[in-house]
VOVO-369165 format. One record per residue: x, y, z of N, C-alpha, C in turn; residue number from 0. Coordinates in nm, 4 decimals. Layout:
REM residues N
ATOM      n.c1      n.c2      n.c3     ca.c1     ca.c2     ca.c3      c.c1      c.c2      c.c3  seq
ATOM         X         Y         Z         X         Y         Z         X         Y         Z  NUM
...
REM end
This chain:
REM residues 127
ATOM      n.c1      n.c2      n.c3     ca.c1     ca.c2     ca.c3      c.c1      c.c2      c.c3  seq
ATOM    9.6326   12.5685  -10.1953    9.6893   12.5994  -10.0671    9.6009   12.5446   -9.9573    0
ATOM    9.6624   12.5244   -9.8436    9.5903   12.4709   -9.7289    9.5983   12.5715   -9.6141    1
ATOM    9.4875   12.5859   -9.5423    9.4778   12.6795   -9.4319    9.4274   12.6045   -9.3089    2
ATOM    9.4524   12.6601   -9.1908    9.4133   12.5938   -9.0671    9.2787   12.6367   -9.0126    3
ATOM    9.2208   12.7424   -9.0676    9.0895   12.7866   -9.0244    9.0888   12.8656   -8.8952    4
ATOM    9.2041   12.8965   -8.8391    9.2112   12.9753   -8.7170    9.2461   13.1195   -8.7545    5
ATOM    9.1626   13.2117   -8.7123    9.1845   13.3525   -8.7466    9.2896   13.4108   -8.6527    6
ATOM    9.4018   13.4504   -8.7105    9.5098   13.5112   -8.6326    9.5259   13.6590   -8.6634    7
ATOM    9.4868   13.6984   -8.7824    9.5114   13.8355   -8.8260    9.3843   13.8984   -8.8821    8
ATOM    9.3764   14.0297   -8.8653    9.2717   14.1085   -8.9285    9.3386   14.2133   -9.0152    9
ATOM    9.2792   14.2415   -9.1293    9.3281   14.3459   -9.2180    9.2158   14.4444   -9.2446   10
ATOM    9.2500   14.5511   -9.3132    9.1497   14.6519   -9.3485    9.1511   14.6747   -9.4988   11
ATOM    9.0336   14.6689   -9.5602    9.0228   14.6928   -9.7041    9.0576   14.8385   -9.7320   12
ATOM    9.1603   14.8572   -9.8140    9.1974   14.9917   -9.8585    9.1182   15.0273   -9.9843   13
ATOM    9.1150   14.9335  -10.0797    9.0446   14.9544  -10.2067    8.9899   14.8204  -10.2539   14
ATOM    8.8659   14.8200  -10.2983    8.8063   14.7037  -10.3632    8.7457   14.7507  -10.4933   15
ATOM    8.7902   14.6895  -10.6037    8.7350   14.7230  -10.7346    8.6980   14.5928  -10.8049   16
ATOM    8.6489   14.6033  -10.9259    8.6102   14.4849  -11.0020    8.7310   14.3987  -11.0375   17
ATOM    8.8505   14.4533  -11.0304    8.9699   14.3798  -11.0722    9.0728   14.3592  -10.9618   18
ATOM    9.0578   14.4297  -10.8497    9.1655   14.4251  -10.7508    9.1147   14.4518  -10.6082   19
ATOM    9.1823   14.3879  -10.5129    9.1572   14.4103  -10.3712    9.2897   14.4503  -10.3083   20
ATOM    9.2891   14.5577  -10.2304    9.4075   14.6030  -10.1583    9.3737   14.6016  -10.0104   21
ATOM    9.4566   14.5293   -9.9308    9.4306   14.5126   -9.7881    9.5526   14.5556   -9.7083   22
ATOM    9.5292   14.6421   -9.6080    9.6344   14.6795   -9.5141    9.6452   14.5680   -9.4107   23
ATOM    9.7676   14.5185   -9.3894    9.7908   14.4050   -9.3002    9.8591   14.4485   -9.1707   24
ATOM    9.8458   14.3690   -9.0644    9.9246   14.3948   -8.9437   10.0730   14.3834   -8.9766   25
ATOM   10.1561   14.4576   -8.9070   10.2991   14.4630   -8.9379   10.3649   14.3253   -8.9403   26
ATOM   10.3359   14.2388   -8.8403   10.4053   14.1102   -8.8361   10.3676   14.0211   -8.9537   27
ATOM   10.2453   14.0304   -9.0042   10.2091   13.9524   -9.1233   10.2701   14.0160   -9.2483   28
ATOM   10.2622   14.1496   -9.2590   10.3188   14.2181   -9.3760   10.4686   14.1910   -9.3883   29
ATOM   10.5407   14.1904   -9.2765   10.6855   14.1724   -9.2785   10.7296   14.0264   -9.2896   30
ATOM   10.6373   13.9326   -9.2857   10.6743   13.7905   -9.2882   10.6803   13.7375   -9.4316   31
ATOM   10.7475   13.6235   -9.4511   10.7504   13.5605   -9.5839   10.6115   13.5199   -9.6328   32
ATOM   10.5146   13.5113   -9.5422   10.3785   13.4706   -9.5787   10.3084   13.5720   -9.6682   33
ATOM   10.3639   13.6943   -9.6792   10.3006   13.7947   -9.7655   10.3904   13.8367   -9.8819   34
ATOM   10.4875   13.7537   -9.9149   10.5733   13.7838  -10.0298   10.4925   13.7749  -10.1599   35
ATOM   10.5456   13.8358  -10.2650   10.4794   13.8256  -10.3952   10.4616   13.6785  -10.4317   36
ATOM   10.3420   13.6440  -10.4753   10.3119   13.5059  -10.5132   10.2611   13.4200  -10.3997   37
ATOM   10.2679   13.4707  -10.2759   10.2190   13.3941  -10.1604   10.0663   13.3911  -10.1603   38
ATOM   10.0107   13.2878  -10.0971    9.8655   13.2763  -10.0830    9.8228   13.3201   -9.9441   39
ATOM    9.7224   13.4064   -9.9398    9.6614   13.4503   -9.8148    9.5106   13.4359   -9.8329   40
ATOM    9.4454   13.3732   -9.7357    9.2991   13.3636   -9.7400    9.2426   13.4917   -9.6792   41
ATOM    9.1651   13.5626   -9.7570    9.0963   13.6826   -9.7101    8.9493   13.6463   -9.6946   42
ATOM    8.9009   13.6521   -9.5705    8.7642   13.6076   -9.5395    8.7389   13.4663   -9.5918   43
ATOM    8.8418   13.3822   -9.5856    8.8280   13.2432   -9.6272    8.8504   13.2176   -9.7745   44
ATOM    8.8794   13.3212   -9.8524    8.8986   13.3071   -9.9971    9.0481   13.3109  -10.0285   45
ATOM    9.0994   13.2049  -10.0891    9.2412   13.1957  -10.1234    9.2749   13.2943  -10.2352   46
ATOM    9.3674   13.3876  -10.2063    9.4102   13.4871  -10.3045    9.5620   13.4911  -10.3100   47
ATOM    9.6160   13.5368  -10.4220    9.7598   13.5435  -10.4424    9.8073   13.6885  -10.4363   48
ATOM    9.9097   13.7131  -10.3564    9.9663   13.8481  -10.3450   10.0306   13.8861  -10.4784   49
ATOM    9.9870   13.9984  -10.5363   10.0409   14.0436  -10.6646   10.1264   14.1697  -10.6523   50
ATOM   10.1156   14.2392  -10.5380   10.1934   14.3618  -10.5186   10.1988   14.3931  -10.3699   51
ATOM   10.3115   14.4518  -10.3260   10.3248   14.4993  -10.1885   10.3453   14.6500  -10.1916   52
ATOM   10.2796   14.7210  -10.1010   10.2903   14.8663  -10.0933   10.3441   14.8988   -9.9543   53
ATOM   10.4754   14.9183   -9.9451   10.5411   14.9290   -9.8139   10.4958   15.0497   -9.7327   54
ATOM   10.4762   15.1655   -9.7973   10.4387   15.2846   -9.7211   10.3002   15.2717   -9.6564   55
ATOM   10.2175   15.1809   -9.7079   10.0844   15.1588   -9.6502   10.0738   15.0253   -9.5769   56
ATOM   10.1815   14.9442   -9.5818   10.1812   14.8101   -9.5236   10.0644   14.7299   -9.5809   57
ATOM   10.0459   14.7412   -9.7113    9.9319   14.6780   -9.7781    9.9794   14.5841   -9.8880   58
ATOM    9.8925   14.4898   -9.9207    9.9165   14.3995  -10.0328    9.7954   14.4040  -10.1245   59
ATOM    9.8186   14.3745  -10.2515    9.7077   14.3705  -10.3462    9.6923   14.2298  -10.4012   60
ATOM    9.5707   14.2004  -10.4412    9.5347   14.0726  -10.5017    9.4531   14.1017  -10.6265   61
ATOM    9.4793   14.0306  -10.7355    9.3959   14.0434  -10.8540    9.2674   13.9646  -10.8304   62
ATOM    9.1559   14.0164  -10.8807    9.0258   13.9524  -10.8657    8.9613   13.9299  -11.0015   63
ATOM    8.8765   13.8310  -11.0084    8.7945   13.8105  -11.1274    8.6489   13.8345  -11.0881   64
ATOM    8.5659   13.8545  -11.1858    8.4232   13.8722  -11.1582    8.3662   13.7466  -11.0939   65
ATOM    8.4163   13.6310  -11.1338    8.3720   13.5035  -11.0753    8.3998   13.5001  -10.9246   66
ATOM    8.5169   13.5472  -10.8841    8.5505   13.5516  -10.7414    8.4548   13.6443  -10.6669   67
ATOM    8.4268   13.7591  -10.7223    8.3354   13.8534  -10.6580    8.1932   13.7987  -10.6518   68
ATOM    8.1505   13.7269  -10.7560    8.0141   13.6735  -10.7611    7.9936   13.5546  -10.6672   69
ATOM    8.0980   13.4739  -10.6464    8.0819   13.3480  -10.5729    8.1322   13.3501  -10.4289   70
ATOM    8.1835   13.4638  -10.3842    8.2373   13.4717  -10.2489    8.1817   13.5935  -10.1758   71
ATOM    8.2141   13.6028  -10.0486    8.1702   13.7179   -9.9699    8.2475   13.8453  -10.0048   72
ATOM    8.3526   13.8338  -10.0835    8.4303   13.9536  -10.1186    8.3468   14.0533  -10.1980   73
ATOM    8.2543   14.0033  -10.2781    8.1674   14.0915  -10.3563    8.0693   14.1703  -10.2717   74
ATOM    8.0528   14.1312  -10.1457    7.9600   14.2003  -10.0556    8.0284   14.3067   -9.9699   75
ATOM    8.1609   14.3134   -9.9779    8.2346   14.4092   -9.8957    8.2162   14.5513   -9.9469   76
ATOM    8.2214   14.6513   -9.8561    8.2235   14.7896   -9.9029    8.3535   14.8166   -9.9793   77
ATOM    8.3575   14.9201  -10.0549    8.4737   14.9509  -10.1391    8.5985   14.9843  -10.0585   78
ATOM    8.5825   15.0257   -9.9332    8.6968   15.0560   -9.8457    8.6507   15.0562   -9.7001   79
ATOM    8.7458   15.0285   -9.6112    8.7199   15.0409   -9.4692    8.6742   14.9163   -9.3958   80
ATOM    8.6390   14.8109   -9.4675    8.5903   14.6893   -9.4016    8.7044   14.6138   -9.3342   81
ATOM    8.6759   14.5529   -9.2202    8.7715   14.4643   -9.1544    8.7529   14.3243   -9.2121   82
ATOM    8.8645   14.2604   -9.2479    8.8604   14.1261   -9.3050    8.9555   14.0337   -9.2287   83
ATOM    8.9283   13.9051   -9.2339    9.0197   13.8053   -9.1790    9.1313   13.7839   -9.2804   84
ATOM    9.2533   13.7724   -9.2324    9.3683   13.7470   -9.3200    9.4445   13.6282   -9.2623   85
ATOM    9.4452   13.5187   -9.3359    9.5100   13.3968   -9.2868    9.6146   13.3478   -9.3874   86
ATOM    9.7411   13.3483   -9.3479    9.8440   13.2971   -9.4385    9.8300   13.1465   -9.4561   87
ATOM    9.8779   13.0958   -9.5680    9.8742   12.9522   -9.5936    9.9606   12.8785   -9.4915   88
ATOM    9.9205   12.7566   -9.4575    9.9994   12.6745   -9.3653   10.1291   12.6296   -9.4317   89
ATOM   10.2342   12.6229   -9.3522   10.3595   12.5617   -9.3963   10.3646   12.4217   -9.3361   90
ATOM   10.4430   12.3339   -9.3930   10.4510   12.1970   -9.3413   10.4945   12.1928   -9.1957   91
ATOM   10.5687   12.2926   -9.1504   10.6185   12.2944   -9.0132   10.5196   12.3558   -8.9140   92
ATOM   10.4078   12.4113   -8.9619   10.3111   12.4770   -8.8740   10.2246   12.3766   -8.7997   93
ATOM   10.1923   12.4089   -8.6749   10.0959   12.3292   -8.5993    9.9558   12.3591   -8.6536   94
ATOM    9.8730   12.2570   -8.6592    9.7363   12.2745   -8.7050    9.6476   12.2828   -8.5814   95
ATOM    9.6021   12.4037   -8.5486    9.5203   12.4231   -8.4297    9.3722   12.4182   -8.4599   96
ATOM    9.3361   12.4187   -8.5843    9.1949   12.4137   -8.6234    9.1706   12.2861   -8.7007   97
ATOM    9.1452   12.3005   -8.8265    9.1270   12.1865   -8.9145    9.1796   12.2258   -9.0512   98
ATOM    9.2224   12.1298   -9.1259    9.2800   12.1593   -9.2572    9.1663   12.1875   -9.3550   99
ATOM    9.1732   12.3063   -9.4167    9.0727   12.3452   -9.5145    9.1428   12.4086   -9.6337  100
ATOM    9.0798   12.3994   -9.7490    9.1345   12.4714   -9.8636    9.0617   12.6046   -9.8705  101
ATOM    9.1220   12.7001   -9.9328    9.0605   12.8319   -9.9431    8.9881   12.8510  -10.0744  102
ATOM    8.9513   12.7412  -10.1391    8.8860   12.7504  -10.2687    8.7358   12.7347  -10.2513  103
ATOM    8.6621   12.8361  -10.2903    8.5180   12.8409  -10.2689    8.4471   12.7655  -10.3800  104
ATOM    8.3541   12.6799  -10.3410    8.2751   12.6058  -10.4391    8.1296   12.6500  -10.4392  105
ATOM    8.0936   12.7352  -10.3460    7.9561   12.7847  -10.3404    7.9422   12.8900  -10.2334  106
ATOM    7.8278   12.9545  -10.2311    7.8014   13.0603  -10.1346    7.6532   13.0568  -10.1022  107
ATOM    7.6181   13.0788   -9.9764    7.4780   13.0805   -9.9363    7.4498   13.2013   -9.8500  108
ATOM    7.3227   13.2253   -9.8236    7.2829   13.3339   -9.7349    7.2452   13.2741   -9.6011  109
ATOM    7.2894   13.3386   -9.4939    7.2566   13.2948   -9.3591    7.1064   13.3080   -9.3412  110
ATOM    7.0411   13.1985   -9.3014    6.8958   13.1976   -9.2901    6.8484   13.2053   -9.1453  111
ATOM    6.9030   13.1193   -9.0586    6.8565   13.1208   -8.9199    6.9604   13.0589   -8.8273  112
ATOM    6.9428   13.0826   -8.6973    7.0317   13.0309   -8.5948    6.9450   12.9778   -8.4817  113
ATOM    6.9659   12.8512   -8.4423    6.8859   12.7895   -8.3364    6.9776   12.7440   -8.2243  114
ATOM    6.9626   12.8042   -8.1070    7.0452   12.7661   -7.9926    6.9628   12.7008   -7.8822  115
ATOM    6.8384   12.6648   -7.9098    6.7490   12.6107   -7.8066    6.7922   12.4741   -7.7553  116
ATOM    6.8637   12.3971   -7.8318    6.9043   12.2616   -7.7922    7.0356   12.2600   -7.7142  117
ATOM    7.0995   12.3731   -7.6998    7.2316   12.3759   -7.6368    7.3423   12.3543   -7.7373  118
ATOM    7.3057   12.3271   -7.8611    7.4022   12.3121   -7.9700    7.3810   12.4269   -8.0671  119
ATOM    7.4858   12.4684   -8.1276    7.4756   12.5736   -8.2279    7.4378   12.5102   -8.3596  120
ATOM    7.3228   12.5469   -8.4145    7.2762   12.4951   -8.5429    7.2610   12.6134   -8.6361  121
ATOM    7.3282   12.6083   -8.7472    7.3217   12.7152   -8.8456    7.2560   12.6591   -8.9703  122
ATOM    7.1557   12.7289   -9.0204    7.0855   12.6877   -9.1416    7.1168   12.7899   -9.2502  123
ATOM    7.1727   12.7439   -9.3593    7.2035   12.8330   -9.4704    7.1020   12.8122   -9.5819  124
ATOM    7.0492   12.9204   -9.6354    6.9578   12.9128   -9.7477    7.0346   12.8639   -9.8695  125
ATOM    6.9673   12.7922   -9.9556    7.0341   12.7410  -10.0769    7.0360   12.8434  -10.1849  126
REM end
């Protein structure tokens, strides 16, 4: 799937376990075709597939693997209550306001330092 990298929606973690993530979505995202079963939604930049919808909670669930938890920021989230970015996959008819990115993680680093002395934002990630 392809995403635009622009954060439009925020969700709230209802439940995070070793096998599943459940996120409460804003009404307009929950009610849209972008959250149908089988749809891809990037949660904090991680491409996940909707496996269940829970209408009374306006929430969707995603199956997780240990690899996903180990290699992404999802493994660092609290078990419930965290605010997450929720970005539906781009459709061919959507305007691209950011840049085209895939939601597939190939690595993860720890934020090491931030230098703003030059007038440019420089981010250094530890390896």
